[in-house]
N, CA, C and O atoms as a GROMACS GRO file, in nm:
protein
  560
    1MET      N    1   0.481 -10.993  11.184
    1MET     CA    2   0.553 -11.000  11.319
    1MET      C    3   0.483 -10.989  11.483
    1MET      O    4   0.381 -10.935  11.528
    2LYS      N    5   0.553 -11.040  11.521
    2LYS     CA    6   0.432 -11.072  11.648
    2LYS      C    7   0.445 -10.950  11.717
    2LYS      O    8   0.487 -10.845  11.668
    3ASN      N    9   0.394 -10.974  11.870
    3ASN     CA   10   0.406 -10.825  11.986
    3ASN      C   11   0.568 -10.786  11.968
    3ASN      O   12   0.661 -10.832  11.902
    4LYS      N   13   0.552 -10.693  12.048
    4LYS     CA   14   0.704 -10.612  12.024
    4LYS      C   15   0.800 -10.678  12.192
    4LYS      O   16   0.914 -10.648  12.229
    5ASN      N   17   0.707 -10.766  12.255
    5ASN     CA   18   0.835 -10.844  12.372
    5ASN      C   19   0.854 -10.974  12.309
    5ASN      O   20   0.886 -11.050  12.401
    6ASP      N   21   0.851 -11.022  12.227
    6ASP     CA   22   0.935 -11.096  12.132
    6ASP      C   23   1.051 -10.993  12.037
    6ASP      O   24   1.075 -11.003  11.917
    7TYR      N   25   1.101 -10.913  12.119
    7TYR     CA   26   1.177 -10.822  12.014
    7TYR      C   27   1.332 -10.784  12.087
    7TYR      O   28   1.339 -10.680  12.152
    8LEU      N   29   1.430 -10.855  12.077
    8LEU     CA   30   1.575 -10.758  12.166
    8LEU      C   31   1.566 -10.640  12.074
    8LEU      O   32   1.536 -10.612  11.958
    9GLU      N   33   1.600 -10.596  12.164
    9GLU     CA   34   1.623 -10.423  12.116
    9GLU      C   35   1.802 -10.403  12.172
    9GLU      O   36   1.840 -10.379  12.287
   10PRO      N   37   1.886 -10.421  12.050
   10PRO     CA   38   1.997 -10.375  12.103
   10PRO      C   39   2.056 -10.246  12.128
   10PRO      O   40   1.986 -10.153  12.088
   11PRO      N   41   2.126 -10.224  12.163
   11PRO     CA   42   2.132 -10.117  12.201
   11PRO      C   43   2.201  -9.999  12.126
   11PRO      O   44   2.187  -9.877  12.137
   12GLY      N   45   2.284 -10.081  12.044
   12GLY     CA   46   2.311 -10.008  11.867
   12GLY      C   47   2.259  -9.951  11.809
   12GLY      O   48   2.282  -9.851  11.740
   13LEU      N   49   2.141 -10.037  11.841
   13LEU     CA   50   2.058 -10.001  11.718
   13LEU      C   51   1.967  -9.868  11.792
   13LEU      O   52   1.922  -9.861  11.906
   14ARG      N   53   1.960  -9.746  11.655
   14ARG     CA   54   1.867  -9.628  11.704
   14ARG      C   55   1.888  -9.598  11.601
   14ARG      O   56   1.962  -9.620  11.505
   15VAL      N   57   1.736  -9.488  11.664
   15VAL     CA   58   1.765  -9.405  11.547
   15VAL      C   59   1.732  -9.218  11.575
   15VAL      O   60   1.666  -9.179  11.671
   16THR      N   61   1.785  -9.136  11.486
   16THR     CA   62   1.782  -9.013  11.538
   16THR      C   63   1.650  -8.925  11.435
   16THR      O   64   1.622  -8.965  11.322
   17VAL      N   65   1.624  -8.878  11.460
   17VAL     CA   66   1.555  -8.750  11.373
   17VAL      C   67   1.623  -8.625  11.391
   17VAL      O   68   1.645  -8.556  11.491
   18ASP      N   69   1.653  -8.611  11.258
   18ASP     CA   70   1.762  -8.518  11.230
   18ASP      C   71   1.722  -8.361  11.198
   18ASP      O   72   1.796  -8.263  11.205
   19LYS      N   73   1.547  -8.367  11.154
   19LYS     CA   74   1.558  -8.247  11.094
   19LYS      C   75   1.370  -8.282  11.078
   19LYS      O   76   1.326  -8.392  11.045
   20VAL      N   77   1.291  -8.170  11.109
   20VAL     CA   78   1.122  -8.159  11.082
   20VAL      C   79   1.125  -8.070  11.014
   20VAL      O   80   1.219  -7.992  11.029
   21VAL      N   81   1.039  -8.047  10.924
   21VAL     CA   82   1.062  -7.918  10.845
   21VAL      C   83   0.866  -7.909  10.819
   21VAL      O   84   0.785  -7.990  10.775
   22TYR      N   85   0.855  -7.771  10.871
   22TYR     CA   86   0.690  -7.766  10.743
   22TYR      C   87   0.699  -7.756  10.646
   22TYR      O   88   0.801  -7.700  10.604
   23HIS      N   89   0.601  -7.800  10.555
   23HIS     CA   90   0.647  -7.713  10.438
   23HIS      C   91   0.476  -7.690  10.380
   23HIS      O   92   0.423  -7.784  10.321
   24PRO      N   93   0.414  -7.589  10.396
   24PRO     CA   94   0.319  -7.527  10.348
   24PRO      C   95   0.267  -7.511  10.192
   24PRO      O   96   0.148  -7.494  10.162
   25GLU      N   97   0.375  -7.519  10.098
   25GLU     CA   98   0.324  -7.534  10.007
   25GLU      C   99   0.305  -7.661   9.939
   25GLU      O  100   0.314  -7.666   9.816
   26ALA      N  101   0.272  -7.795  10.028
   26ALA     CA  102   0.286  -7.850   9.994
   26ALA      C  103   0.122  -7.908   9.905
   26ALA      O  104   0.021  -7.841   9.928
   27GLU      N  105   0.111  -8.011   9.824
   27GLU     CA  106  -0.019  -8.018   9.784
   27GLU      C  107  -0.053  -8.119   9.885
   27GLU      O  108   0.005  -8.222   9.919
   28ALA      N  109  -0.235  -8.029   9.953
   28ALA     CA  110  -0.254  -8.202  10.041
   28ALA      C  111  -0.353  -8.183  10.040
   28ALA      O  112  -0.399  -8.084   9.983
   29PRO      N  113  -0.457  -8.308  10.131
   29PRO     CA  114  -0.641  -8.300  10.122
   29PRO      C  115  -0.647  -8.182  10.191
   29PRO      O  116  -0.553  -8.143  10.261
   30ALA      N  117  -0.772  -8.110  10.174
   30ALA     CA  118  -0.836  -7.978  10.259
   30ALA      C  119  -0.855  -8.030  10.393
   30ALA      O  120  -0.874  -7.945  10.480
   31GLU      N  121  -0.854  -8.179  10.434
   31GLU     CA  122  -0.882  -8.260  10.565
   31GLU      C  123  -0.746  -8.231  10.630
   31GLU      O  124  -0.761  -8.205  10.749
   32ARG      N  125  -0.648  -8.229  10.599
   32ARG     CA  126  -0.530  -8.256  10.656
   32ARG      C  127  -0.426  -8.222  10.550
   32ARG      O  128  -0.362  -8.287  10.468
   33PRO      N  129  -0.441  -8.027  10.605
   33PRO     CA  130  -0.362  -7.989  10.516
   33PRO      C  131  -0.240  -7.921  10.571
   33PRO      O  132  -0.200  -7.810  10.537
   34TYR      N  133  -0.174  -8.013  10.675
   34TYR     CA  134  -0.070  -7.968  10.739
   34TYR      C  135   0.055  -8.061  10.729
   34TYR      O  136   0.085  -8.161  10.794
   35CYS      N  137   0.141  -7.976  10.596
   35CYS     CA  138   0.221  -8.141  10.588
   35CYS      C  139   0.390  -8.090  10.651
   35CYS      O  140   0.463  -8.000  10.609
   36PHE      N  141   0.409  -8.170  10.746
   36PHE     CA  142   0.581  -8.223  10.772
   36PHE      C  143   0.681  -8.305  10.708
   36PHE      O  144   0.664  -8.424  10.683
   37ILE      N  145   0.811  -8.224  10.675
   37ILE     CA  146   0.838  -8.366  10.626
   37ILE      C  147   0.939  -8.408  10.741
   37ILE      O  148   0.936  -8.315  10.822
   38TYR      N  149   0.995  -8.469  10.769
   38TYR     CA  150   1.080  -8.553  10.854
   38TYR      C  151   1.176  -8.582  10.767
   38TYR      O  152   1.144  -8.609  10.651
   39PHE      N  153   1.347  -8.583  10.820
   39PHE     CA  154   1.454  -8.646  10.776
   39PHE      C  155   1.515  -8.745  10.947
   39PHE      O  156   1.551  -8.692  11.052
   40ILE      N  157   1.509  -8.850  10.924
   40ILE     CA  158   1.557  -9.005  11.007
   40ILE      C  159   1.680  -9.096  10.942
   40ILE      O  160   1.699  -9.144  10.830
   41THR      N  161   1.752  -9.097  11.062
   41THR     CA  162   1.831  -9.196  11.007
   41THR      C  163   1.847  -9.316  11.111
   41THR      O  164   1.825  -9.277  11.226
   42ILE      N  165   1.869  -9.404  11.104
   42ILE     CA  166   1.842  -9.552  11.151
   42ILE      C  167   2.012  -9.566  11.161
   42ILE      O  168   2.076  -9.574  11.056
   43HIS      N  169   2.075  -9.568  11.277
   43HIS     CA  170   2.228  -9.620  11.345
   43HIS      C  171   2.232  -9.767  11.366
   43HIS      O  172   2.159  -9.824  11.447
   44ASN      N  173   2.323  -9.830  11.289
   44ASN     CA  174   2.353  -9.963  11.359
   44ASN      C  175   2.474 -10.003  11.404
   44ASN      O  176   2.542 -10.092  11.355
   45ASP      N  177   2.500  -9.931  11.500
   45ASP     CA  178   2.610  -9.964  11.611
   45ASP      C  179   2.627 -10.090  11.634
   45ASP      O  180   2.747 -10.104  11.654
   46THR      N  181   2.553 -10.226  11.644
   46THR     CA  182   2.585 -10.334  11.682
   46THR      C  183   2.683 -10.397  11.607
   46THR      O  184   2.748 -10.324  11.532
   47GLU      N  185   2.718 -10.555  11.610
   47GLU     CA  186   2.807 -10.627  11.558
   47GLU      C  187   2.722 -10.700  11.428
   47GLU      O  188   2.779 -10.767  11.342
   48LEU      N  189   2.639 -10.686  11.429
   48LEU     CA  190   2.540 -10.779  11.283
   48LEU      C  191   2.468 -10.652  11.232
   48LEU      O  192   2.427 -10.550  11.286
   49ALA      N  193   2.469 -10.710  11.083
   49ALA     CA  194   2.357 -10.650  10.986
   49ALA      C  195   2.199 -10.658  11.026
   49ALA      O  196   2.181 -10.761  11.091
   50VAL      N  197   2.122 -10.610  11.014
   50VAL     CA  198   2.010 -10.539  11.031
   50VAL      C  199   1.940 -10.532  10.902
   50VAL      O  200   1.996 -10.473  10.810
   51THR      N  201   1.800 -10.595  10.880
   51THR     CA  202   1.718 -10.573  10.743
   51THR      C  203   1.598 -10.548  10.875
   51THR      O  204   1.554 -10.615  10.970
   52ILE      N  205   1.577 -10.404  10.814
   52ILE     CA  206   1.435 -10.316  10.852
   52ILE      C  207   1.351 -10.359  10.756
   52ILE      O  208   1.372 -10.351  10.635
   53LYS      N  209   1.191 -10.436  10.846
   53LYS     CA  210   1.088 -10.518  10.787
   53LYS      C  211   1.017 -10.428  10.757
   53LYS      O  212   0.993 -10.401  10.640
   54ALA      N  213   0.964 -10.356  10.866
   54ALA     CA  214   0.867 -10.292  10.868
   54ALA      C  215   0.820 -10.165  11.001
   54ALA      O  216   0.846 -10.196  11.117
   55ARG      N  217   0.769 -10.061  10.980
   55ARG     CA  218   0.741  -9.948  11.051
   55ARG      C  219   0.598  -9.909  11.136
   55ARG      O  220   0.481  -9.888  11.105
   56LYS      N  221   0.643  -9.910  11.204
   56LYS     CA  222   0.534  -9.854  11.299
   56LYS      C  223   0.531  -9.692  11.376
   56LYS      O  224   0.615  -9.637  11.447
   57TRP      N  225   0.409  -9.649  11.332
   57TRP     CA  226   0.402  -9.474  11.393
   57TRP      C  227   0.286  -9.468  11.478
   57TRP      O  228   0.179  -9.514  11.438
   58VAL      N  229   0.299  -9.407  11.608
   58VAL     CA  230   0.144  -9.358  11.658
   58VAL      C  231   0.172  -9.176  11.646
   58VAL      O  232   0.264  -9.111  11.695
   59VAL      N  233   0.067  -9.134  11.571
   59VAL     CA  234   0.071  -8.986  11.539
   59VAL      C  235  -0.023  -8.930  11.610
   59VAL      O  236  -0.138  -8.970  11.590
   60THR      N  237   0.003  -8.811  11.724
   60THR     CA  238  -0.125  -8.786  11.829
   60THR      C  239  -0.166  -8.624  11.821
   60THR      O  240  -0.082  -8.542  11.861
   61ASN      N  241  -0.260  -8.589  11.784
   61ASN     CA  242  -0.250  -8.454  11.672
   61ASN      C  243  -0.303  -8.384  11.813
   61ASN      O  244  -0.334  -8.449  11.912
   62ALA      N  245  -0.308  -8.228  11.804
   62ALA     CA  246  -0.366  -8.136  11.859
   62ALA      C  247  -0.457  -8.113  11.991
   62ALA      O  248  -0.440  -8.041  12.089
   63GLY      N  249  -0.564  -8.205  11.952
   63GLY     CA  250  -0.718  -8.262  11.978
   63GLY      C  251  -0.670  -8.371  12.069
   63GLY      O  252  -0.764  -8.416  12.135
   64GLY      N  253  -0.570  -8.421  12.092
   64GLY     CA  254  -0.541  -8.559  12.178
   64GLY      C  255  -0.597  -8.694  12.046
   64GLY      O  256  -0.524  -8.792  12.059
   65GLU      N  257  -0.639  -8.702  12.001
   65GLU     CA  258  -0.663  -8.818  11.878
   65GLU      C  259  -0.555  -8.851  11.797
   65GLU      O  260  -0.491  -8.775  11.724
   66VAL      N  261  -0.538  -8.994  11.819
   66VAL     CA  262  -0.405  -9.073  11.786
   66VAL      C  263  -0.414  -9.157  11.670
   66VAL      O  264  -0.528  -9.161  11.622
   67MET      N  265  -0.352  -9.207  11.627
   67MET     CA  266  -0.316  -9.234  11.446
   67MET      C  267  -0.244  -9.351  11.472
   67MET      O  268  -0.153  -9.345  11.554
   68ALA      N  269  -0.267  -9.443  11.422
   68ALA     CA  270  -0.153  -9.549  11.404
   68ALA      C  271  -0.163  -9.596  11.258
   68ALA      O  272  -0.259  -9.631  11.189
   69LEU      N  273  -0.018  -9.583  11.232
   69LEU     CA  274  -0.016  -9.655  11.079
   69LEU      C  275   0.101  -9.751  11.075
   69LEU      O  276   0.199  -9.726  11.146
   70GLU      N  277   0.099  -9.850  11.004
   70GLU     CA  278   0.234  -9.972  10.991
   70GLU      C  279   0.175  -9.988  10.891
   70GLU      O  280   0.059  -9.987  10.851
   71GLY      N  281   0.359 -10.014  10.823
   71GLY     CA  282   0.353 -10.045  10.718
   71GLY      C  283   0.500 -10.166  10.645
   71GLY      O  284   0.597 -10.142  10.717
   72GLU      N  285   0.526 -10.231  10.579
   72GLU     CA  286   0.603 -10.266  10.520
   72GLU      C  287   0.729 -10.208  10.529
   72GLU      O  288   0.708 -10.088  10.545
   73GLY      N  289   0.908 -10.239  10.528
   73GLY     CA  290   0.976 -10.155  10.549
   73GLY      C  291   0.968 -10.025  10.532
   73GLY      O  292   0.854  -9.981  10.542
   74VAL      N  293   1.063  -9.935  10.505
   74VAL     CA  294   1.120  -9.797  10.523
   74VAL      C  295   1.093  -9.703  10.383
   74VAL      O  296   1.196  -9.720  10.317
   75VAL      N  297   0.990  -9.597  10.297
   75VAL     CA  298   1.008  -9.552  10.140
   75VAL      C  299   0.990  -9.652  10.071
   75VAL      O  300   1.018  -9.641   9.952
   76GLY      N  301   0.938  -9.779  10.121
   76GLY     CA  302   0.978  -9.880   9.992
   76GLY      C  303   1.066  -9.964   9.968
   76GLY      O  304   1.092 -10.031   9.868
   77GLN      N  305   1.103  -9.957  10.051
   77GLN     CA  306   1.248 -10.020  10.065
   77GLN      C  307   1.263 -10.124  10.206
   77GLN      O  308   1.209 -10.088  10.311
   78MET      N  309   1.337 -10.250  10.199
   78MET     CA  310   1.397 -10.319  10.307
   78MET      C  311   1.536 -10.298  10.335
   78MET      O  312   1.606 -10.400  10.340
   79PRO      N  313   1.593 -10.182  10.354
   79PRO     CA  314   1.707 -10.161  10.422
   79PRO      C  315   1.793 -10.293  10.498
   79PRO      O  316   1.766 -10.355  10.601
   80VAL      N  317   1.913 -10.308  10.397
   80VAL     CA  318   1.983 -10.399  10.494
   80VAL      C  319   2.113 -10.301  10.529
   80VAL      O  320   2.201 -10.272  10.449
   81ILE      N  321   2.101 -10.254  10.680
   81ILE     CA  322   2.209 -10.159  10.748
   81ILE      C  323   2.297 -10.262  10.784
   81ILE      O  324   2.235 -10.353  10.840
   82ASP      N  325   2.456 -10.289  10.772
   82ASP     CA  326   2.581 -10.337  10.786
   82ASP      C  327   2.609 -10.311  10.928
   82ASP      O  328   2.519 -10.248  10.983
   83PRO      N  329   2.710 -10.344  11.004
   83PRO     CA  330   2.726 -10.300  11.164
   83PRO      C  331   2.855 -10.160  11.111
   83PRO      O  332   2.944 -10.153  11.026
   84GLY      N  333   2.783 -10.047  11.240
   84GLY     CA  334   2.852  -9.903  11.179
   84GLY      C  335   2.815  -9.834  11.089
   84GLY      O  336   2.870  -9.728  11.057
   85GLY      N  337   2.696  -9.893  11.023
   85GLY     CA  338   2.592  -9.791  10.889
   85GLY      C  339   2.506  -9.783  10.943
   85GLY      O  340   2.468  -9.825  11.052
   86THR      N  341   2.456  -9.713  10.852
   86THR     CA  342   2.320  -9.609  10.869
   86THR      C  343   2.222  -9.636  10.748
   86THR      O  344   2.252  -9.706  10.651
   87PHE      N  345   2.111  -9.580  10.764
   87PHE     CA  346   2.027  -9.562  10.636
   87PHE      C  347   1.937  -9.439  10.712
   87PHE      O  348   1.895  -9.410  10.825
   88GLU      N  349   1.935  -9.392  10.589
   88GLU     CA  350   1.877  -9.205  10.592
   88GLU      C  351   1.803  -9.209  10.498
   88GLU      O  352   1.807  -9.274  10.394
   89TYR      N  353   1.699  -9.099  10.558
   89TYR     CA  354   1.524  -9.135  10.470
   89TYR      C  355   1.504  -9.036  10.507
   89TYR      O  356   1.566  -9.000  10.607
   90ASN      N  357   1.395  -8.932  10.436
   90ASN     CA  358   1.288  -8.808  10.456
   90ASN      C  359   1.155  -8.918  10.456
   90ASN      O  360   1.169  -9.034  10.418
   91SER      N  361   1.064  -8.880  10.490
   91SER     CA  362   0.938  -8.872  10.431
   91SER      C  363   0.886  -8.744  10.481
   91SER      O  364   0.938  -8.633  10.495
   92TYR      N  365   0.667  -8.830  10.522
   92TYR     CA  366   0.600  -8.675  10.519
   92TYR      C  367   0.484  -8.742  10.644
   92TYR      O  368   0.456  -8.859  10.666
   93HIS      N  369   0.433  -8.616  10.711
   93HIS     CA  370   0.317  -8.651  10.794
   93HIS      C  371   0.214  -8.542  10.733
   93HIS      O  372   0.241  -8.423  10.720
   94LEU      N  373   0.076  -8.610  10.695
   94LEU     CA  374  -0.008  -8.523  10.685
   94LEU      C  375  -0.084  -8.505  10.802
   94LEU      O  376  -0.107  -8.598  10.879
   95LEU      N  377  -0.145  -8.325  10.826
   95LEU     CA  378  -0.206  -8.377  10.970
   95LEU      C  379  -0.358  -8.281  10.934
   95LEU      O  380  -0.382  -8.233  10.824
   96ASP      N  381  -0.459  -8.268  11.068
   96ASP     CA  382  -0.553  -8.202  11.047
   96ASP      C  383  -0.542  -8.116  11.152
   96ASP      O  384  -0.648  -8.063  11.183
   97THR      N  385  -0.436  -8.081  11.224
   97THR     CA  386  -0.394  -7.989  11.353
   97THR      C  387  -0.307  -7.973  11.310
   97THR      O  388  -0.249  -8.052  11.236
   98THR      N  389  -0.246  -7.799  11.363
   98THR     CA  390  -0.180  -7.725  11.358
   98THR      C  391  -0.012  -7.740  11.403
   98THR      O  392   0.098  -7.700  11.366
   99SER      N  393  -0.088  -7.843  11.534
   99SER     CA  394   0.067  -7.934  11.580
   99SER      C  395   0.040  -8.070  11.639
   99SER      O  396  -0.076  -8.095  11.672
  100ALA      N  397   0.127  -8.152  11.654
  100ALA     CA  398   0.083  -8.290  11.666
  100ALA      C  399   0.264  -8.364  11.744
  100ALA      O  400   0.376  -8.326  11.779
  101THR      N  401   0.189  -8.475  11.733
  101THR     CA  402   0.383  -8.533  11.798
  101THR      C  403   0.347  -8.670  11.729
  101THR      O  404   0.230  -8.698  11.702
  102ALA      N  405   0.464  -8.764  11.699
  102ALA     CA  406   0.511  -8.807  11.638
  102ALA      C  407   0.571  -8.980  11.698
  102ALA      O  408   0.666  -8.989  11.620
  103GLU      N  409   0.574  -9.060  11.747
  103GLU     CA  410   0.671  -9.197  11.752
  103GLU      C  411   0.670  -9.284  11.721
  103GLU      O  412   0.551  -9.319  11.722
  104GLY      N  413   0.753  -9.393  11.672
  104GLY     CA  414   0.756  -9.552  11.694
  104GLY      C  415   0.803  -9.601  11.673
  104GLY      O  416   0.899  -9.567  11.741
  105SER      N  417   0.865  -9.764  11.560
  105SER     CA  418   0.958  -9.816  11.567
  105SER      C  419   0.978  -9.863  11.446
  105SER      O  420   0.897  -9.849  11.354
  106TYR      N  421   1.087  -9.921  11.436
  106TYR     CA  422   1.084  -9.978  11.338
  106TYR      C  423   1.141 -10.130  11.373
  106TYR      O  424   1.230 -10.153  11.455
  107LEU      N  425   1.088 -10.206  11.313
  107LEU     CA  426   1.059 -10.361  11.335
  107LEU      C  427   1.146 -10.452  11.264
  107LEU      O  428   1.098 -10.458  11.150
  108GLY      N  429   1.269 -10.540  11.270
  108GLY     CA  430   1.370 -10.613  11.162
  108GLY      C  431   1.429 -10.729  11.247
  108GLY      O  432   1.449 -10.756  11.365
  109LEU      N  433   1.448 -10.793  11.104
  109LEU     CA  434   1.625 -10.913  11.162
  109LEU      C  435   1.729 -10.856  11.155
  109LEU      O  436   1.750 -10.761  11.080
  110ASP      N  437   1.847 -10.930  11.266
  110ASP     CA  438   1.948 -10.942  11.256
  110ASP      C  439   2.037 -11.022  11.175
  110ASP      O  440   1.998 -11.138  11.179
  111ALA      N  441   2.139 -11.010  11.105
  111ALA     CA  442   2.223 -11.147  11.074
  111ALA      C  443   2.192 -11.291  11.123
  111ALA      O  444   2.184 -11.376  11.034
  112LEU      N  445   2.171 -11.333  11.264
  112LEU     CA  446   2.121 -11.438  11.333
  112LEU      C  447   1.978 -11.482  11.274
  112LEU      O  448   1.921 -11.586  11.306
  113GLY      N  449   1.932 -11.388  11.186
  113GLY     CA  450   1.741 -11.443  11.219
  113GLY      C  451   1.651 -11.371  11.350
  113GLY      O  452   1.530 -11.367  11.327
  114ARG      N  453   1.696 -11.312  11.490
  114ARG     CA  454   1.649 -11.263  11.556
  114ARG      C  455   1.553 -11.123  11.563
  114ARG      O  456   1.602 -11.010  11.559
  115ARG      N  457   1.428 -11.146  11.573
  115ARG     CA  458   1.370 -11.074  11.564
  115ARG      C  459   1.459 -10.925  11.624
  115ARG      O  460   1.542 -10.948  11.712
  116VAL      N  461   1.440 -10.754  11.574
  116VAL     CA  462   1.515 -10.660  11.683
  116VAL      C  463   1.402 -10.538  11.659
  116VAL      O  464   1.348 -10.537  11.548
  117ILE      N  465   1.363 -10.442  11.749
  117ILE     CA  466   1.319 -10.351  11.776
  117ILE      C  467   1.407 -10.228  11.763
  117ILE      O  468   1.529 -10.241  11.774
  118THR      N  469   1.359 -10.128  11.742
  118THR     CA  470   1.437  -9.990  11.790
  118THR      C  471   1.369  -9.854  11.766
  118THR      O  472   1.316  -9.819  11.660
  119ARG      N  473   1.376  -9.804  11.841
  119ARG     CA  474   1.230  -9.679  11.838
  119ARG      C  475   1.221  -9.545  11.782
  119ARG      O  476   1.289  -9.468  11.850
  120ILE      N  477   1.178  -9.501  11.707
  120ILE     CA  478   1.176  -9.349  11.671
  120ILE      C  479   1.119  -9.260  11.783
  120ILE      O  480   0.999  -9.274  11.806
  121PRO      N  481   1.185  -9.175  11.854
  121PRO     CA  482   1.201  -9.055  11.969
  121PRO      C  483   1.077  -8.959  11.915
  121PRO      O  484   1.068  -8.885  11.817
  122LYS      N  485   1.003  -8.986  12.003
  122LYS     CA  486   0.924  -8.871  12.018
  122LYS      C  487   0.937  -8.750  11.981
  122LYS      O  488   1.003  -8.680  12.057
  123PHE      N  489   0.874  -8.676  11.839
  123PHE     CA  490   0.920  -8.556  11.838
  123PHE      C  491   0.763  -8.481  11.784
  123PHE      O  492   0.658  -8.541  11.760
  124GLU      N  493   0.788  -8.331  11.775
  124GLU     CA  494   0.674  -8.228  11.782
  124GLU      C  495   0.700  -8.199  11.654
  124GLU      O  496   0.816  -8.204  11.615
  125MET      N  497   0.551  -8.147  11.528
  125MET     CA  498   0.537  -8.094  11.429
  125MET      C  499   0.455  -7.972  11.486
  125MET      O  500   0.349  -7.987  11.546
  126ARG      N  501   0.519  -7.843  11.459
  126ARG     CA  502   0.456  -7.734  11.490
  126ARG      C  503   0.441  -7.665  11.339
  126ARG      O  504   0.521  -7.681  11.247
  127VAL      N  505   0.320  -7.582  11.336
  127VAL     CA  506   0.333  -7.480  11.187
  127VAL      C  507   0.394  -7.372  11.275
  127VAL      O  508   0.366  -7.353  11.394
  128PRO      N  509   0.487  -7.300  11.198
  128PRO     CA  510   0.503  -7.192  11.265
  128PRO      C  511   0.508  -7.060  11.321
  128PRO      O  512   0.536  -6.992  11.223
  129GLY      N  513   0.497  -6.981  11.420
  129GLY     CA  514   0.452  -6.882  11.474
  129GLY      C  515   0.282  -6.927  11.539
  129GLY      O  516   0.207  -6.859  11.608
  130ASN      N  517   0.271  -7.013  11.505
  130ASN     CA  518   0.135  -7.086  11.551
  130ASN      C  519   0.170  -7.107  11.736
  130ASN      O  520   0.213  -7.220  11.759
  131GLY      N  521   0.163  -7.048  11.820
  131GLY     CA  522   0.172  -7.039  11.908
  131GLY      C  523   0.102  -7.152  12.011
  131GLY      O  524   0.157  -7.225  12.092
  132ALA      N  525  -0.027  -7.141  11.980
  132ALA     CA  526  -0.167  -7.236  12.030
  132ALA      C  527  -0.152  -7.358  11.978
  132ALA      O  528  -0.098  -7.352  11.867
  133ALA      N  529  -0.183  -7.489  12.021
  133ALA     CA  530  -0.267  -7.559  11.897
  133ALA      C  531  -0.341  -7.567  11.863
  133ALA      O  532  -0.432  -7.531  11.937
  134GLY      N  533  -0.372  -7.607  11.757
  134GLY     CA  534  -0.517  -7.581  11.782
  134GLY      C  535  -0.597  -7.627  11.642
  134GLY      O  536  -0.504  -7.622  11.561
  135THR      N  537  -0.679  -7.655  11.588
  135THR     CA  538  -0.735  -7.726  11.411
  135THR      C  539  -0.784  -7.595  11.324
  135THR      O  540  -0.814  -7.480  11.357
  136ARG      N  541  -0.778  -7.669  11.191
  136ARG     CA  542  -0.774  -7.562  11.122
  136ARG      C  543  -0.937  -7.520  11.134
  136ARG      O  544  -1.032  -7.580  11.184
  137ASN      N  545  -0.926  -7.387  11.064
  137ASN     CA  546  -1.110  -7.324  11.058
  137ASN      C  547  -1.160  -7.417  10.915
  137ASN      O  548  -1.108  -7.422  10.804
  138LYS      N  549  -1.272  -7.480  10.966
  138LYS     CA  550  -1.328  -7.526  10.800
  138LYS      C  551  -1.425  -7.418  10.783
  138LYS      O  552  -1.496  -7.361  10.866
  139GLN      N  553  -1.410  -7.400  10.636
  139GLN     CA  554  -1.489  -7.317  10.586
  139GLN      C  555  -1.560  -7.382  10.476
  139GLN      O  556  -1.516  -7.480  10.414
  140SER      N  557  -1.658  -7.332  10.457
  140SER     CA  558  -1.807  -7.386  10.355
  140SER      C  559  -1.764  -7.339  10.183
  140SER      O  560  -1.843  -7.362  10.091
   0.00000   0.00000   0.00000
């Protein structure tokens, strides 16, 4: 896929972040111990079917460090979303700080073969009860 300027942004193709949950019991690597599960719905209120081909995420941690993540499809699928339909899924981000923001986009093709993009609205991930954003204390 080329740059974002080559994509249509149909007003009826939209994303909602339905829920974000901190999951402290998750098995996570020591360098990224904070697990957040997010639930997303991609809505297709256009008149054409849309196939989601790729995703791009930008995650910014509490220290201002940015991690860009790209991949094919969504949770191992390239869903075709019919007009009036939705695609719902959940996935997760592993963080090295107690808070961060995430945002991004889904890239796809409509039924006419045109490239389309829809934005993932920015959402916050914060460990409950942790008023100040911070990094995990490293223990030796």
